DRENKE-820211 format. One record per residue: x negated, y negated, z negated of N, C-alpha, C in turn. Coordinates in steps of 0.02 Angstrom, whole numbers, plus 50000, padded with zeros to 5 digits. Example, Ala and Ser with C-alpha at 12.3 -4.5 7.8 and 13.67 -1.06 7.14 Angstrom:
2
493405028449610493855022549610493405016549610 493585011249646493165005349643493554999849606 
//
This chain:
488
495424990356061495604988455994495264982255972 494914978955999494674972855969494314968756020 494154962656003493794958456049493094957256024 492954951655990492264950555969492064955155912 491414956555908491174960555852491294956855788 491594960255740491764957155676491224958655625 490974953755592490484954755539490784952755473 490794957555426491044956055359490444954655316 490294948355303489704946555265489834947455192 489504952455164489554953755092488844954555067 488524949155047487814949255030487724950554956 487304955354941487104956554873486354955554868 486144950854828485424949454822485084955254787 484464956754806484094962054772484014960454698 484074965554656484024964654584483364967654560 482864963554551482214965754527482104963054456 482084967554408482034965354339481444968654303 480954970654343480414974454313479734971054321 479744964554328479114960854331478654963254385 478084966154365477584968254412477764974254454 478364977054444478554982954481478894981254547 478904974954565479244972954626478964976754686 478314977554689478014981054745478204988354747 478244991454688478434998454684479144999454708 479594994654690480294995454703480514992554770 480054989754808480244986454869480624991154916 480384997254921480715001954964481355004754935 481495003054872482075005754836482665001154836 482544994654848483074989754839483454988654904 484114989654903484494988554964484644981154972 484504978455030484694971555046485244972055097 485864972055074486434972955118486604966255150 486474965655215486584959355248487294958455272 487674963755275488354962955297488684969655310 489344969555309489714975555326490024974255394 489824978055444490024976655512490464982255540 490904980255585491294985055623491264983155696 491164988055739491144986755810491834984855835 491874981955895492534980255922492994986355924 493614985255909494104990655908494194993655978 494245000255980494385003856043495055007156035 495505005956082496185008556078496265014856119 496665019656092496835025856126497595026656125 497865028556182498585029356188498835034956142 499365033556104499655038456059500265041956090 500435040056151500995043156185501515038056207 501905039856256502425035356282502955034156229 503115027756218503615025856168503485028956100 502855029656083502675033256022502875029655959 502755023155955502865019455892502565023155833 501905024355833501605028255778501635024455712 501905027755661501985024455596501475026655545 501155032355556500635034555510500165039155546 499595040755514499105044955546498715048855495 498375054055519497925058055478497325059755521 496765061155488496155063255523495955070055495 495865074955540495665081655520495405085355581 495025090555570494775094755625495285100255638 495675099455692496215104255705496045109255759 495455108655790495275113555841494625117155825 494395116755762493845120755737493185119655774 493075113555798492425112055830491975107955785 492195106755722491795102955676491815095455686 492275093155728492325086055744493015083455724 493055077755691493705075255668494155073355726 494795074955719495305073255767495815068655734 496225065355774496735060655748497425063455762 497855063255711498565065255717498995059255699 499515058055739499975052455725500685054955719 501075051555677501795052755671502135047855718 502375050255774502655046055826503415045355817 503605040255780504315039255762504745038055823 504475034455872504875032655931505035038455976 504585043255982504675048756029504805055455995 504845055455928504955061555889504435066855907 503805064755910503255069155925502685068155876 502195072455880501555071555846501035070055899 500645064855890500095063355935499475066955912 499155070655957498545074355942497995071755988 497495068555958496925065955996496305069555972 496035074056013495455077955994494825073655999 494395074155947493815069955943493195073155974 492745068755998492115070956027491565071555974 491695068755914491185068555862490755062455865 490845058355917490455052255925490875045955916 491525046955899491975041255891492435040355950 492355044456003492795044256061493295049956056 493865049156091494405054056086494695055556155 494935061856163495245063956225495945061056231 496235061856291496925059556302497395063156254 497915059756233498365062356183498795068056210 498915072956167499435077956178499995076556127 500615077956146501175075856104501665081556093 501495086456051501975091656035502575088755998 503165091556009503775089155978503765090355903 504005085355866504105086155794504815088355778 505215089555831505915091455823506365086255852 506885088355885507355083555916507645078755865 507585072355878507855067255833507495066655767 506905069555760506555069655695506315062855673 506105058655719505855051955703505365051955643 504805055555649504365056255591504055049655569 504035048755503503715043055472503025044755445 502925050855421502295052755390502025059055420 501355060055414501045066055441500475068155395 500405074655385499865077555345499615083755380 499005085855362498705091955390498485096455333 498675102855337498475107655286498585114655314 498225119555289498325126455308498855129455262 499485129655286500025131855242500205139155250 499895142655298500035149855306499425154155298 498885151155270498285154955249497965158955305 497985156155366497645159555421496995156155441 496795151055401496175147555415496225142355469 496835141155493496935136255547497365130355520 497155124255532497535118555507498225118055539 498725116655499499405115555521499585108255511 500105106055545500325099055541501015098855508 501105094055462501745093155428501965085955437 502615085055447502875078355459503455076955411 503525070555392504105068155355504595065455406 505145068855415505615067355469506195063055444 506125056655456506635051755436507295053155471 507275055055534507885055655574508305061655557 507995067055531508365073255517508345075155443 508105070655400508065071855327507745078655314 507135079355338506795085755332506035084655334 505675089955319504965090155335504875095255390 504445093655437504305098155492503645101655483 503615107955501502995111955496502825114455566 502245112355591501985114655655501365118755641 501435125355644500875129755629500345129255684 499715128955663499175127955711498935134355742 498725133855805498425139555840497675139755833 497395134555801496675134355790496275131155845 496615129255900496275126255957496525119255973 496895116355926497165109655936497865109655963 498145115555975498845116155995499255118955937 499925118255942500345120055885500975123555908 501245127655864501875131155878502465126455870 503035128855890503645124755885503785122755813 503975116555804504105113955737504695117555705 504615119055640505165121755600505325116755545 505955115055538506155109855490506425112955425 506255109755369506505111655303506825105455272 507435106155251507825100455227507525097455164 507515090755162507325087155102507945084555064 508535086655088509155084655056509565080155102 510215080955103510645076755146510535069355134 510435065655188510355058455183509715055955152 509225060455140508615058455104508155054155147 508125055355212507725051255259507025049655232 506605054755225505945053755193505485049255234 505125044955198504635040555228503935043555227 503805048155181503115050355170503125057355140 502535060555142502465067155110501755068155089 501665072855043500995074855020500995082455016 500405085355022500335092655018499835094354963 500045098654916499615100654861499905106854829 499495110654795499725116454758499935114254688 500595113454679500835110754615501065116054566 501065122454587501275127654540500735132954529 500115131254549499525135254533499565142454558 499885143454616499905150154645499435150854705 499045145554718498575145754773498885144454840 499515142354842499875141054904500055133654908 499945130454965500115123354971500865122154967 501055117054931501755114954925501835108054956 502455105954968502585099554999502975095154950 502775088854946503125083854907503335078254955 503965076354953504225071354999504485065254961 504405059454992504695053254966505375052354997 505895054054960506585053954985506885047054975 506775042855023506885035755016507615034055002 508075037155036508775034955032509195038854983 508895043754949509245047054894508895045854828 508435040954827508125038654765507795044454727 507325047654760506995053154727506395055654764 506085060854737505555064454772505775071754775 505575075054828505755082054838505145086454832 505235092354804504695097254797504915103654833 504525105654883504655111854920504065116454909 504175121654870503635126354853503485130854912 502845131754925502635135754981502625143154966 502815147155016502805154455009502135157455030 501685153355056501025155655075500985158255146 501555158755180501565161255249501795155955299 501815149655276502035144255319502765142555311 503115146155268503815144555253503855141655183 504435138455169504505134855106505185136055074 505195136055008505815136854970506235130554977 506875131154958507325125454961507065119854917 507205113754938506965107854903507265107354833 506865105254785507095103254719506955095854712 507465092054695507405084754694507335082154623 506935076854617506825073454553507005066054563 507405063454520507655056654529507115051454514 507155046054552506745040154537507195034454514 507765036254486508215031254457508565027154509 508545020654501508885016154548508395013354599 507785016054602507285013454647507115018754700 507125016654762506955021254817506205022354819 506015028354840505305030054846505095029654919 504535026454932504295025655000503635029155014 503295031454962502665034954972502525039254911 502155044754921501975049154866501245051254873 500945052754816500275055554813500265060454754 499805065154756499755070254704499045070154676 498995070054610498355070354576498465071454501 497945073454467497995074554395497845067954359 498365064254342498275057654313498255057654237 498395063354206498365063654133497855068754107 497415071054152496835075154134497025081554097 497595084654115497775090954084497675096854131 497375095454189497255100754237497845102654280 498395098854274499005100354311499155094554359 499335096054421499475090754469500095086754450 500045080254458500605075654444500795072154509 501405069554511501645065754569501645058354552 501375054354597501405047054591501775044454651 502265040054640502695037554693502705029954695 502725027254756502835020054765503585018854765 503815014754718504525013454711504675006154729 505315004254726505524997654748505164992054711 505074992854645504734987654607504274990454555 504024996554567503614999854517503205005354548 502735007854509502395014154523502675019354475 502915024854502503215029954461502775036054455 502785039254396502385045254383502845050754356 502795056654388503125062654363502585067554344 502475068454280501945072854256502125080054270 501635083854293501755090754311501705095454252 502125100654253502095105854201501645111554221 501375111254282500915116354305501245122354338 501905122554338502275128154367502715125954425 502595119954450502995117354506503585113154484 503675112454418504195107954392503855101754363 504265096554354503985090154333504415086854280 504085082854239504425079154186504795073154214 505195069954172505575064154193505125058454213 505375054254256504995048654284504805043654230 504175041354233503945035554195503695030454245 503795024054230503615018954279503165013554249 502775010654293502395004554278502624999254327 502904993854302503184988754345502624985054383 502784983154444502334978854483502744973054510 502404967554523502764961454541503034961654612 502734965754655502984966154723503324972954734 503474974454795503804980754811503314985054850 502964989754817502444993554852502724997954907 502374997954962502585001755020502205008355026 501555008155018501125014055020500665013854959 500365019654944499895019854887499365025154900 498845024654860498295029554862498045030554791 497795036554777497485038154713496735038654722 496365035354678495635035654681495365032854615 494765034854598494425032054539493995026254563 494265020154556493915014354584493425011054536 493445012954471492995009854423492525014854389 492485020854417492005025854395492045027754322 492665027954296492745030054226493015037154221 493045040654278493285047454279494035048154277 494395042654282495125042754279495405040254346 495925043554370496235041454432496605034754424 496505030354472496845023954474497325024054534 497775019154536498265018554590498125012154629 498135012754695498075006854738498705006554780 499025000654782499644999854819499574994154869 500014994154920500084988354963500834986954970 500984980654983501674978554990501764974355052 502304975755090502454971855149503034967055136 503144965155072503724960955055503574953555061 503004951755090502824944755099502304942355051 502144946354999501654944154950500944944654977 500824948855026500164949355057499624951255008 499694957154977499214958854925499114966454920 498554968154891498404974954869498434974954793 498764979854764498794980354692498364986054666 497994984954613497574990054582497814991154510 498024997254496498254999054429497755004154400 497365001954352496855006354323497175011554278 496945017754284497225023154246496925023854178 497335025954130497105026954061496875034154050 497025038654098496875045654088497405049354050 497945045854031498505048953995499135049354037 499095046954098499685046554141499985039654144 499735035154101499965028154102499445023854139 499675018154162499245013754201499295006554175 498735003054181498724996054162499134991954212 499304985954193499664981454237499274980454302 499634979754356499314979054421498924972554425 498324972954453497934966954471497984966154546 498204960354568498314959254640497724955754673 497584958054733497064955054775497374953254842 497304946954861497624944454921497334947754984 497774949555030497554952055095497594946655149 497824940755130497854935255178498574933455195 498674927355221499344925055238499604928755299 500254930155296500614933455351500344940355368 500014943555320499734950155335500244955755331 500724955255284501244960255274500934967355271 500464968555227500114975055228500574980955217 500474986155256500914991955253500554998455240 499904998755252499515004755241498895003255202 498625008255166498025007055127497605013455127 496945012455128496465017955124495925016055074 495625021055042495095019854994494485023955015 493925020555028493315023955048492725019155040 492135021955035491535017855028491295015655097 491585010255123491405007955190490795003455189 490585001255129490004996755124489365000555108 489415006955090488825010955080488465009855015 488805006954965488475005754901488665010754847 489045015854866489245021054819489885019554782 490205013954795490825012154762491395011954813 491985014554794492545014654842492815007654855 492905006154918493184999754940493905000854963 494264995354973494964995754994495034993155065 495444996555104495584994555173496344994355182 496594988655206497314988055215497484987355289 498064990055308498324989155376498814983355374 498674978155413499054971955410499434970655475 500044973355482500404972355545500624965155556 500654961255503500884954355511500434949955553 499774951055548499314946955589498824951355628 499004957655637498644962255682497924963355661 497814964055597497134965055571497114970955522 496514972755503496404976755443496004972455395 496134973455331495774969755280495304974255242 494704971855228494214975655190494064971855126 494174975055069494024972155004493484976354972 492894973554966492304977254942492304977554866 492164983454840492134984554768491534980854739 491644977254685491104973554652490664978054608 490834984454605490444989154565490724990354496 491354987854485491664988854419492424989654425 492664991054486493384991754495493744985354509 493374979854515493664973654541493414972754612 493734968254649493594967954721493484960854745 493024960354793492864953854823493434951554867 493404945254887493914942454931493944946354996 494544946855023494644950955083494274948055143 494004952455183493734950755248494164954255300 494404950655351494864953655399494504955155465 494744960655496494474962955559495054963855607 494984961555668495524962555717495634969855731 496264971855734496434978755750496464979955825 496304974955864496284975755936496604969955973 496544970156039496824964856080497574965456083 497904960056101498624960056105498934959656036 499474963356026499844963255962499904970455936 499364973355913499384980355894499814982055834 499904977355787500304978455726500124985055692 499524985555663499324991755630499774993355571 500094999155572500585000955522500305005655469 499755008955486499425013455439498685013455454 498285015555405497555015355413497255021355377 496725024155407496325029355376495595027355383 495205028355331494485027355334494165034255335 493825035855390493535042455399492945041955447 492455046355437491865046355481492035050255544 492265046755596492435049955659491875049755709 491335046155692490775045455739490165049655719 490195053055662489685057755644489035054755618 489065048555594488455045355569488445044755493 488935047855459488955047655386489275041555357 489535037055399489855030955374490595030955392 491035029355344491745029355359491925023955410 492255025955464492515021455514493245019955496 493545015255532494235013455520494655015555579 495225018855565495695021055616496385018355597 496725015355645497395012555631497915015455679 498535015755655499105017555696499475011155714 499505009555778499755003055801500455003755830 500955001555791501645003055808501874999355870 501644993255881501914989255935501584990356002 500994993556003500644994856066500595002356082 500905006556040500895013756051500185016456056 499755014156012499055016056015498785017655945 498205020655945497795020855884497155017155901 496875013855852496255010055861495705013055818 495105013155845494525015655810494015010055805 493835008255743493325003155731492725006655699 492195007355736491605010855711491235006655660 491035009855607490655006655554489935005955576 489694999855582489004998555605488614994955551 488714996955489488374993655433487624993655443 487314987955428486594987155437486284985755369 485754989455353485384988455291484684986055309 484474980455279483844977455297483244981055268 483344984255211482794987855181482844995255196 482314999055184482305006055200482735010155154 482855007755093483255011155043482975017955024 482335018855030482015025155012481575024154952 481645028454901481215028254842480565031854860 480055028154875479455031154902479115035954853 479205034654788478855038754738479305043954706 479895044954732480365049654702480485055554749 480625061354719480775067354756481465069854734 481885071954782482565074054768482645081354789 482935085254744483075092354759483795093954742 484095098454781484765101054768484715108654762 484985111354708484945118554698485535120954656 485905126054680485815129354745486125125254801 485935126754860486195123554920486105128454978 486635131655002487345130654989487555132454918 488145129754898488405130754831489135132854835 489355136554784490055138454781490405135054723 490195136654661490525133754603490185127454577 489535126854587489175121054562488485120754593 488225114754598487535113654617487245108854565 486615107054574486305102154529485805098154569 485745091754552485225087754585484685086154534 484065085854559483495084254518483085078954554 482975073354520482565067954547481945067254503 481365067554532480745066754494480315061254525 479855058654486479405053554510479705046654514 480225045354474480535038754474480075033654440 480045027554467479625022454435479925020054369 479505017254327479735014454263480255009054276 480735008454231481255003354238481905006154262 481895012154292482515015354312482785019154252 483405017654234483705020554175484215026054189 484495026054249484975031154267485015031954342 485255037754363485375039054434486105040954441 486455037354483487165038754496487225042654561 487565048354558487655052754616488385052554638 488495051154702489175050954730489225056054785 489695060654779489805065854828490395063854873 490275063954938490785061854987490935067655035 491565068255055491745073255104491615070655174 491805074555224491655072655293492065066755317 492575064755279492955058755296492665052555262 492115053455224491825047855189492175046155124 492605050555101492985049355040492605052254980 492615048554925492265050654864492655056354832 492325062054820492655067754788492365069154719 491795066254702491505067254636490965061954624 490885060054562490355055354544490105057054475 489445057654468489145058954402488545054354394 488375052854332487795048654316487335052554271 486685052454287486185056154249485685051154219 485555051654153485045047354123484345049254146 483895044454146483205045654167482765046254105 482355051454104481875052454050481205054454081 480685050754065480015052154090480015052654166 480385047954197480385047454270480785052754306 481215056454270481605061654303482335061254281 482785063554325483495063754310483785070154339 484245073154301484555079354324485285079554301 485725082154344486425082854324486755088254366 487265091354337487655096354372488155092854419 488295096154476488785093854524489315099254532 489875098854497490395103954506490665103754577 490725109554608490995110054675491585114754680 491765118054626492335122654626492965118854646 493345121754690493965118654712493895114254773 493275112654793493175108554852493245112854915 493495109854968493565113455031492885115355058 492845120955091492225123055123492005117955175 491365116455176491115111755226490505108055202 490315103055242489715099155228489905092755191 489535091155139489645085155099488995081055097 489075074655087488505070155079488435068055006 487815068054982487675065854914487255059554917 487555054054894487195047654892486955046354821 486335044254814486025043254749485815035954742 486045032854688485885025854675485515025354608 484965021554609484575020354548484835014154514 484885014454447485155008854409484665007054353 484675000554335484214998154284484544998454215 484214995354165484464995654096485124991954088 485274987354134485914983854132486434987154176 486274993254201486724997054246486804993954314 486374989254331486404986154397486064990754448 486384991554507486094995654559485494992054589 484914995354587484304992154614484044995854675 484385000854697484165004154757484465011054766 484305014154822484565020654837484005025554851 484155031854842483705037354857483945040854920 483535045054950483735048155013484395052055007 484845050955053485475054555055485355061955066 485715066155028485645073355033486275076355065 486195082055097486755085655126486865092055086 487475093155063487645098955023488175103155059 488015109555070488495114055100488875117655045 489545116855046489975120154997490305126255028 490245131854995490515138255020491205139654991 
//
């Protein structure tokens, strides 16, 4: 996957504003010299695979992330079992169904047996495919559920949209100008599709999240010239489409809180020649601000996007898959929901044409790595995150406690012994893929900070808690020791 080691230089000077406290804070201030990725390593995704999208999940219950690809060319799913160190075994390619030509792939336990299943958006057969997992990295024969005649879905999402505790499927029905909702029966089967119109604009990608803070899942779709929102009623039905226009034609999208205001924002990419990532900040009401565009570079034609803290500063960054010039782009968060100029990394030797990208910790070091699906070389590429921090980033005079740990519904962190000048501690909870799942800020009083960490609804597993100390101007002046939280 790559040739020379790529260094993304994103320097942030230490912020010392406490006069004589420089010596006290020396061990607290991060001096980030650069964001680095090792040379890309390519793994075969299968003969004539043409992988168009990918997912990362542990499908064989060994605690190590694996890679799944939607192999459009061979109508298969690529399964690459991970070693936990960033290396992967030879691919297995179970069928996604004859003529299925899958465009999208997701992983979820849809039959409540504790084993991950694979779901595909089947462009060739206008269906979604369900491959129930055996728990060892192998899968049963795919079963197809119609998304509607001629719908040819490009993408899908899995979420419980009717609050019955069973995963449902949402599809981007590109050629029938709509999204489809298939309610799950809880046993791996699904009800007939219910379609919702997206007007005169085709949908190419979907995501699910609560964008209006009413506790009900909503659907967000990438449309021909807009971002569309269908607010959920909480019972599996949805309100009429509302749109926010964008200047380009978004191809993929992601939901994330990029400016730490507690509201979901939308990130889009477009392969229409504009070469940009769009960021639409959420209002918390289901409406979004006008898109702010960030260039991904000339001839990039970005087609995939991921959101994760790849720079290690506690803020989500953007990663784009750029098939036009065979790179991935990294746009580092400035700490307020705006982003620095793109830094590009080769997706590998030859002409890999990365069509999709996931940021996930596949090497087990707590840092999100980059994984791409390379359509023109029938491969996936893994770029290990080798971020280097010049300072120790340890608050020598502070003590951190988590209680309870393990936790089910909530935990709490307590930091004591903080030096004068620290006004708040920001806590960021990340899952095993390096994705931010929660963020809270605690004020400091008499050298101590405490805050609750809600964990209800989070998947069982190990999470990382990163703690950042901030001054009176809310500037990050350092980090505290990373904590590990087990969620039950």
